[in-house]
C-alpha positions in Angstrom: 0.0 0.0 0.0 1.4 3.4 -1.0 -0.1 6.6 0.4 0.8 10.1 -0.8 -0.3 13.0 1.3 -0.5 16.4 -0.3 0.0 19.0 2.4 1.5 22.3 3.4 3.1 20.7 6.5 4.9 17.6 5.2 7.5 17.5 8.0 4.8 17.5 10.8 2.7 14.8 9.1 5.7 12.6 8.3 7.0 12.8 11.8 3.8 11.4 13.2 3.3 8.7 10.6 6.8 7.4 10.6 6.7 6.6 14.3 5.5 3.5 16.2 3.7 0.7 14.4 3.2 2.4 11.1 6.7 3.8 11.1 8.2 0.4 11.7 6.0 -1.0 8.8 7.3 1.8 6.5 10.9 0.9 7.4 10.3 -2.7 6.5 8.7 -1.7 3.2 5.3 -3.1 4.0 3.7 0.3 3.4 5.0 3.5 1.7 4.0 6.9 3.0 5.1 10.1 1.2 4.3 13.6 2.4 4.5 16.0 -0.5 4.8 19.8 -0.1 2.2 21.5 -2.2 4.1 24.8 -2.1 6.9 23.3 -4.2 4.5 23.2 -7.2 3.5 26.9 -7.3 4.3 29.0 -10.4 5.2 32.3 -8.9 8.2 33.6 -7.0 6.3 34.0 -3.7 5.3 30.3 -3.7 1.8 31.5 -3.3 -0.8 28.6 -2.8 -3.9 30.6 -1.9 -5.8 33.7 -3.0 -8.9 35.7 -2.1 -12.3 34.1 -3.0 -14.4 35.4 -5.9 -17.6 37.0 -4.6 -15.9 38.3 -1.4 -15.8 36.7 2.0 -13.4 36.1 4.9 -10.1 34.3 4.4 -8.4 32.7 1.4 -8.9 29.7 -0.8 -6.2 27.3 -2.0 -5.5 27.6 -5.7 -6.2 24.8 -8.1 -2.9 25.0 -10.0 -0.5 24.1 -7.3 -2.8 21.3 -6.2 -3.1 19.9 -9.7 0.6 20.2 -10.4 1.4 18.4 -7.2 -1.1 15.7 -8.0 0.3 15.2 -11.5 3.8 14.8 -10.1 2.6 12.1 -7.7 0.5 10.2 -10.3 3.4 10.2 -12.7 5.3 7.9 -10.4 2.3 5.7 -9.7 1.7 4.2 -13.1 0.2 0.7 -13.0 -1.2 1.2 -9.5 -4.9 1.4 -8.7 -5.2 4.9 -7.3 -7.8 6.8 -5.5 -7.7 10.6 -4.9 -9.4 11.7 -1.7 -10.0 15.2 -0.4 -10.4 15.5 3.4 -13.4 17.8 3.8 -16.1 18.4 6.4 -18.5 18.0 3.5 -17.4 14.4 2.8 -19.0 11.2 3.8 -18.1 10.1 7.3 -15.0 7.9 7.4 -15.7 4.5 9.1 -14.1 1.2 9.6 -16.0 -0.1 6.5 -14.4 2.8 4.5 -11.0 1.8 5.7 -11.6 -1.8 4.7 -12.9 -0.7 1.2 -9.9 1.5 0.6 -7.5 -1.3 1.7 -9.2 -3.9 -0.4 -9.9 -1.9 -3.6 -6.8 0.2 -4.0 -3.0 0.0 -3.7 -2.4 3.7 -3.9 -4.2 6.5 -2.1 -3.6 10.2 -2.6 -4.9 12.2 0.4 -5.3 15.9 -0.3 -5.2 18.2 2.8 -7.0 21.5 2.4 -6.3 24.6 4.4 -7.6 28.1 5.0 -11.1 28.4 3.7 -10.8 25.2 1.5 -9.7 24.6 -2.0 -10.9 25.8 -5.4 -14.0 23.8 -6.3 -12.7 23.2 -9.8 -9.9 21.1 -8.5 -12.4 19.0 -6.6 -14.6 18.5 -9.6 -11.7 17.7 -12.0 -9.3 15.7 -9.8 -10.9 14.3 -6.7 -12.5 10.8 -6.6 -14.2 11.2 -3.3 -14.4 13.4 -0.2 -14.1 12.0 3.4 -14.8 13.6 6.7 -13.9 12.5 10.3 -17.2 13.8 11.6 -19.5 16.7 11.8 -16.9 19.2 12.9 -14.4 21.5 11.2 -10.6 21.4 11.6 -8.1 24.1 10.6 -6.7 21.8 7.9 -6.9 18.3 6.5 -3.7 17.0 8.0 -5.2 15.5 11.2 -7.9 13.8 9.1 -5.3 12.5 6.6 -3.2 11.0 9.3 -6.2 9.3 10.8 -7.2 7.8 7.4 -3.6 6.7 6.6 -3.2 5.1 10.0 -6.5 3.3 9.9 -5.9 1.9 6.4 -2.3 1.0 6.9 -2.9 -1.1 10.0 -5.1 -3.4 7.8 -2.2 -4.2 5.5 -0.9 -7.7 6.1 2.3 -7.6 8.1 1.7 -4.2 9.7 0.2 -5.8 12.8 1.4 -9.1 14.1 -1.9 -10.9 13.4 -5.2 -10.2 11.7 -6.9 -10.8 15.1 -5.2 -7.6 16.3 -7.8 -5.6 14.3 -10.7 -8.1 13.6 -11.6 -8.1 17.3 -11.5 -4.3 17.7 -14.2 -1.8 17.8 -16.2 -1.2 14.6 -14.7 -4.2 12.7 -18.0 -6.1 12.5 -20.3 -3.3 13.6 -19.6 -3.8 17.3 -17.5 -2.0 19.9 -14.5 -3.8 21.4 -14.7 -5.7 24.7 -13.0 -4.4 27.9 -9.2 -5.0 28.2 -7.2 -5.5 31.5 -3.6 -6.0 32.4 -1.6 -6.5 35.7 -2.1 -6.2 38.6 -5.2 -8.4 39.2 -6.5 -5.9 41.7 -6.1 -2.1 41.4 -7.7 0.3 43.9 -10.2 -2.3 45.0 -11.2 -3.2 41.5 -10.5 -6.8 40.2 -9.9 -8.2 36.8 -13.1 -10.3 35.9 -12.6 -13.9 37.1 -13.4 -15.4 33.7 -10.3 -13.8 32.2 -8.1 -15.4 34.9 -9.4 -19.0 34.7 -7.7 -20.0 31.5 -10.8 -21.3 29.8 -10.5 -19.8 26.3 -13.9 -20.8 25.1 -15.5 -19.0 28.1 -13.3 -16.0 27.6 -14.3 -15.7 24.0 -18.0 -16.0 24.9 -17.6 -13.3 27.7 -15.8 -11.0 25.3 -18.5 -11.4 22.6 -21.2 -10.7 25.2 -19.3 -7.6 26.3 -19.1 -6.4 22.7 -22.9 -6.7 22.3 -23.5 -5.1 25.7 -21.1 -2.2 25.1 -22.5 -1.4 21.7 -26.0 -1.5 23.0 -25.2 0.9 25.9 -22.6 3.2 24.4 -23.6 3.3 20.8 -27.3 2.6 20.4 -27.2 4.1 16.9 -24.7 1.4 15.8 -26.7 -1.3 17.6 -29.9 -0.4 15.8 -28.1 -1.1 12.4 -27.0 -4.6 13.4 -28.7 -7.7 12.0 -28.2 -10.5 14.5 -28.4 -13.8 12.7 -25.9 -15.9 14.7 -27.7 -18.3 17.2 -25.0 -17.8 19.8 -25.3 -14.0 19.5 -29.0 -14.3 20.0 -28.5 -16.3 23.2 -26.1 -13.7 24.4 -28.6 -10.9 23.8 -31.2 -12.9 25.7 -28.8 -13.2 28.6 -28.1 -9.4 28.4 -31.9 -8.7 28.6 -32.2 -11.0 31.6 -29.2 -9.4 33.3 -30.9 -6.0 32.8 -33.9 -7.1 34.8 -31.7 -8.2 37.7 -30.8 -5.8 40.6 -27.7 -3.6 40.4 -25.2 -4.5 43.0 -24.7 -1.0 44.4 -23.9 -2.1 47.9 -20.8 -4.1 49.1 -20.9 -7.8 49.2 -19.8 -9.5 52.4 -20.0 -12.9 54.2 -20.5 -13.7 57.9 -21.6 -16.5 60.1 -25.4 -16.9 60.2 -27.3 -16.0 63.4 -30.7 -17.4 64.6 -32.4 -14.1 63.6 -31.4 -14.8 60.0 -33.5 -18.0 59.9 -36.6 -16.6 58.1 -34.5 -15.2 55.3 -32.5 -18.5 55.1 -35.7 -20.6 54.9 -37.1 -18.3 52.2 -34.0 -18.8 50.0 -34.2 -22.6 50.6 -37.9 -22.7 49.7 -37.3 -20.8 46.5 -34.5 -23.1 45.6 -36.8 -26.1 46.3 -39.4 -24.7 43.9 -36.8 -24.1 41.2 -35.6 -27.7 41.5 -39.1 -29.0 41.3 -39.9 -27.0 38.1 -36.8 -28.4 36.5 -37.7 -32.0 37.4 -34.8 -32.4 39.8 -35.5 -34.8 42.8 -33.4 -32.8 45.3 -34.6 -30.9 48.4 -38.2 -32.1 47.6 -39.0 -33.4 51.0 -38.7 -31.7 54.4 -35.0 -31.2 54.0 -33.5 -28.8 54.6 -35.6 -27.3 57.4 -35.2 -24.8 60.3 -33.7 -27.5 62.6 -31.1 -28.3 60.0 -29.9 -24.7 59.7 -30.0 -24.1 63.4 -27.8 -27.1 64.0 -25.4 -25.7 61.4 -25.4 -22.4 63.2 -24.7 -24.0 66.6 -21.6 -25.7 65.1 -20.5 -22.3 63.5 -20.8 -23.8 60.0 -23.7 -21.9 58.5 -22.9 -18.7 56.6 -24.8 -15.9 54.9 -23.7 -13.7 52.0 -25.0 -10.1 52.2 -25.6 -7.4 49.7 -25.4 -4.4 52.0 -27.6 -5.6 54.9 -29.8 -8.0 52.8 -29.2 -11.7 52.8 -28.5 -12.7 49.3 -27.1 -16.3 49.6 -26.4 -19.1 52.1 -24.1 -22.0 52.5 -22.9 -24.5 55.1 -19.3 -25.7 55.2 -18.9 -28.6 57.5 -15.8 -30.5 58.9 -18.0 -33.3 60.2 -17.2 -36.7 58.7 -19.3 -37.7 55.6 -19.5 -41.5 55.7 -21.5 -41.7 52.5 -18.5 -40.2 50.7 -16.4 -43.2 51.6 -18.3 -45.4 49.2 -17.6 -43.3 46.1 -18.0 -45.2 42.8 -16.9 -44.6 39.2 -14.0 -42.6 40.5 -12.1 -41.6 43.6 -11.3 -38.7 45.8 -7.9 -37.1 45.8 -6.0 -39.2 48.5 -4.3 -37.9 51.6 -6.0 -34.5 51.7 -7.8 -33.0 54.7 -11.2 -31.7 53.5 -14.5 -30.1 54.5 -17.9 -30.6 52.9 -20.1 -28.0 51.2 -23.8 -28.4 52.0 -27.0 -26.3 51.4 -25.7 -23.6 49.2 -28.2 -21.3 47.4 -28.6 -17.8 46.1 -31.8 -15.7 46.6 -34.1 -15.6 43.5 -33.6 -11.8 43.4 -29.8 -12.2 43.0 -29.7 -15.3 40.9 -27.5 -14.7 37.8 -25.6 -11.8 39.4 -22.1 -11.6 40.8 -23.4 -12.8 44.1 -22.9 -16.4 43.0 -19.3 -15.9 42.2 -18.8 -14.1 45.5 -20.5 -16.9 47.4 -18.1 -19.4 46.0 -15.1 -17.3 46.8 -16.4 -17.0 50.3 -16.6 -20.8 50.5 -12.9 -21.0 49.5 -12.0 -18.4 52.2 -14.0 -20.2 54.9 -12.4 -23.5 53.9 -8.9 -22.0 54.2 -9.8 -20.7 57.6 -10.5 -24.3 58.6 -7.0 -25.2 57.5 -8.2 -27.9 55.1 -6.7 -28.7 51.7 -9.9 -29.4 49.7 -13.6 -29.0 49.5 -16.0 -31.9 48.6 -19.6 -31.5 47.5 -22.3 -33.5 45.8 -25.3 -32.6 43.6 -28.1 -34.2 41.6 -27.0 -35.5 38.2 -29.9 -33.4 36.6 -28.8 -30.2 38.4 -27.0 -28.8 35.3 -27.0 -25.3 36.8 -25.2 -26.4 39.9 -22.7 -28.6 38.0 -21.9 -25.7 35.7 -21.3 -23.3 38.6 -19.1 -25.9 40.4 -17.0 -26.4 37.3 -16.6 -22.7 36.7 -15.6 -22.3 40.4 -12.8 -24.8 40.0 -14.4 -28.1 41.2 -13.9 -31.3 39.3 -16.1 -34.4 38.9 -14.7 -37.4 40.9 -17.4 -40.0 40.8 -20.8 -40.9 42.3 -22.1 -41.3 45.8 -25.4 -42.2 47.5 -26.7 -39.8 50.2 -29.3 -40.3 52.9 -32.7 -39.2 51.6 -36.4 -39.6 52.3 -38.2 -42.7 51.1 -39.2 -42.4 47.4 -36.5 -39.8 46.7 -33.4 -40.4 44.5 -30.3 -40.8 46.6 -27.8 -40.8 43.7 -25.5 -37.8 43.5 -22.5 -36.8 41.5 -19.4 -35.9 43.6 -17.1 -32.9 43.0 -13.9 -31.8 44.7 -11.8 -28.6 44.6 -8.2 -28.6 45.8 -7.5 -25.3 47.4 -4.5 -23.2 46.4 -2.6 -21.2 48.9 -3.2 -17.4 48.3 -0.5 -16.0 46.2 0.7 -19.4 44.8 
């Protein structure tokens, strides 16, 4: 790709475009950028490039002759190339990523004409210019800034300028969407953490999260762009449905915290358990469908200091019990085995309030489980769940638990005792 920029300030423009990524590409010969002084092509001793406008008015207009002579000089050395002459003008069509792709794909030589003062003689535009482009609905003192923007945007699409095509295909505007959020070290800065999904190493989940963020950001920041989208991909439609559901959930505008449960918390705890029981029933999952867990169950947990509540501000948003009591039913695991020689605790009766389901409360609850287990001094956490409880199995897997086999748990007559067993080996903080 060759780009010639016709300007009254070639040194300034060249200095910018021959730095950083584009500058390195020019040194390698991947792109060629020439900044040509229009004043060198005047036909008078004063090197005059502008004159007063016919009909009167404020300011001066650039003359057609120096522009045409400069253009002829450039075009004489571009024989055999597919050229496009572009005048940077506030009257032009708005430059977009699609324009950049078109210019890169359709031409191998661009001539960018930078106007100045009150513009250029209209006859030059009519005779010599193929199209006019604008950066937006505003006016600059000259076309140089716009020319540099166009040159940079087009050149970075040339193979070899960037290290990989993904460097630009995932960015804002490439496919009509804005780019996803980006983070770097440290993991925590001024109390703000990098999203956990970006730290777990699951590339499929990372890609899905990023795509969802692109849709969400475009919807929120550029509704004008979002309205132009035609969503046909089934996965994008699923993500949009998730976004709509997320919008109906409460905003977490209060701090999340975790503490031991107290007897006065029992009504809220039972309400969360009852809602979880109803959800399981609707999904055809034979778990928690009898009298378990009940008030006596949770009070016994509290007496042992093993029942916890997660709070959003002062409101109870989630519950869990983490027990160090022996679990004899886990000794008879089948179709697998536990990690040997590890001390462990057992996770029981975890649930999130219907109001907070699908929010960051769930992730916080499972981080709190890890913290509580570390405070016990154990090396792993074991848990079981119904084989049909896909939601719980997904959350466990996302939280670092791994399937280890099957167990039979104590249950009421007529209820399925079969459970799938999971285990998470705890890492020491900072390791």
